[in-house]
NUKOL-224293 format. One line per 4 residues: number of its first residue (from 1); their letters; for each residue x negated, z, y of N, C-alpha, C. Coordinates in steps of 0.05 Angstrom, whole numbers. Layout:
% residues N
NUM> a> X:Z:Y:X:Z:Y:X:Z:Y; ...
//
This chain:
% residues 69
1> xxxx> -191:223:-630:-218:222:-623:-225:194:-614; -239:192:-591:-245:165:-580:-271:155:-592; -274:129:-591:-299:118:-601:-321:122:-581; -346:123:-591:-369:129:-573:-373:108:-551
5> xxxx> -364:84:-555:-368:63:-535:-346:61:-515; -325:77:-517:-303:74:-498:-308:90:-472; -297:80:-451:-299:94:-425:-274:89:-409; -270:105:-389:-245:102:-373:-249:83:-349
9> xxxx> -273:73:-346:-278:55:-323:-263:29:-325; -256:21:-349:-242:-4:-353:-213:-2:-347; -203:21:-340:-174:24:-335:-165:8:-310; -183:4:-291:-176:-13:-268:-165:3:-244
13> xxxx> -157:28:-247:-147:43:-225:-163:69:-222; -177:71:-200:-193:95:-195:-175:115:-180; -184:140:-179:-169:160:-165:-166:154:-135; -188:143:-124:-188:136:-96:-167:114:-90
17> xxxx> -166:94:-107:-146:72:-103:-118:82:-108; -114:101:-126:-87:112:-131:-78:128:-106; -96:144:-94:-89:159:-70:-83:140:-47; -99:119:-44:-94:100:-23:-68:85:-27
21> xxxx> -61:79:-52:-36:66:-57:-12:84:-51; -14:109:-57:8:128:-50:11:131:-20; -11:132:-6:-10:134:23:2:109:35; -6:86:25:5:61:35:35:58:29
25> xxxx> 43:68:6:72:68:0:87:86:20; 76:109:27:89:126:47:90:113:74; 69:100:82:68:86:108:89:63:108; 90:48:85:110:27:83:138:38:85
29> xxxx> 144:60:72:171:72:73:177:81:102; 158:93:115:162:102:143:166:78:161; 150:58:158:153:34:175:179:19:170; 188:19:145:213:6:139:237:20:153
33> xxxx> 235:47:154:256:62:168:255:57:198; 231:56:209:229:51:238:236:23:245; 231:4:226:238:-24:232:268:-28:235; 283:-10:225:312:-11:228:320:-9:257
37> xxxx> 302:0:274:307:2:302:311:-25:315; 300:-47:302:305:-74:313:335:-81:312; 348:-72:292:377:-78:289:393:-60:308; 383:-36:312:399:-16:328:393:-19:358
41> xxxx> 374:-37:366:369:-41:394:344:-27:405; 331:-11:389:307:3:397:283:-15:389; 277:-34:407:258:-55:399:229:-45:397; 221:-27:414:193:-17:412:188:-3:386
45> xxxx> 206:15:378:203:29:353:206:10:329; 223:-10:332:226:-30:311:202:-47:306; 189:-55:328:165:-71:325:142:-55:313; 139:-30:322:119:-12:310:124:-8:281
49> xxxx> 149:-4:274:157:0:246:152:-25:229; 157:-48:241:152:-73:227:122:-77:221; 106:-70:241:77:-72:237:67:-51:216; 79:-28:217:72:-7:197:80:-16:169
53> xxxx> 103:-29:167:113:-38:140:96:-61:130; 86:-78:147:71:-101:138:41:-94:132; 31:-74:145:2:-68:142:-5:-61:113; 9:-44:99:2:-39:71:4:-63:53
57> xxxx> 23:-80:58:27:-105:42:3:-123:46; -6:-126:70:-30:-143:76:-55:-131:63; -58:-104:65:-81:-90:53:-81:-95:22; -57:-92:10:-55:-96:-19:-62:-124:-27
61> xxxx> -54:-144:-11:-61:-171:-17:-91:-176:-15; -104:-164:4:-133:-166:6:-147:-153:-17; -137:-130:-26:-149:-117:-49:-146:-134:-74; -123:-146:-78:-118:-163:-101:-136:-188:-100
65> xxxx> -138:-199:-76:-156:-223:-73:-185:-217:-79; -195:-194:-70:-222:-186:-76:-226:-182:-106; -207:-170:-119:-210:-163:-147:-208:-187:-166; -191:-206:-160:-185:-227:-179:-193:-255:-170
69> x> -200:-259:-145:-207:-287:-136:-234:-288:-124
//
């Protein structure tokens, strides 16, 4: 039984953020696979993959900066 003053808002992770995190992990994984094209000689796909792989990392850094700094 939980105490009357407890709530789940202090957990720090909302459902919306959890879904966005899962989507960004999928995009990162997809971009990482496409970035392999740089090594194989497919430069257009490799550059697009590199941008896709870096976008979720930059988004996550902005979220952390807003939350803690």
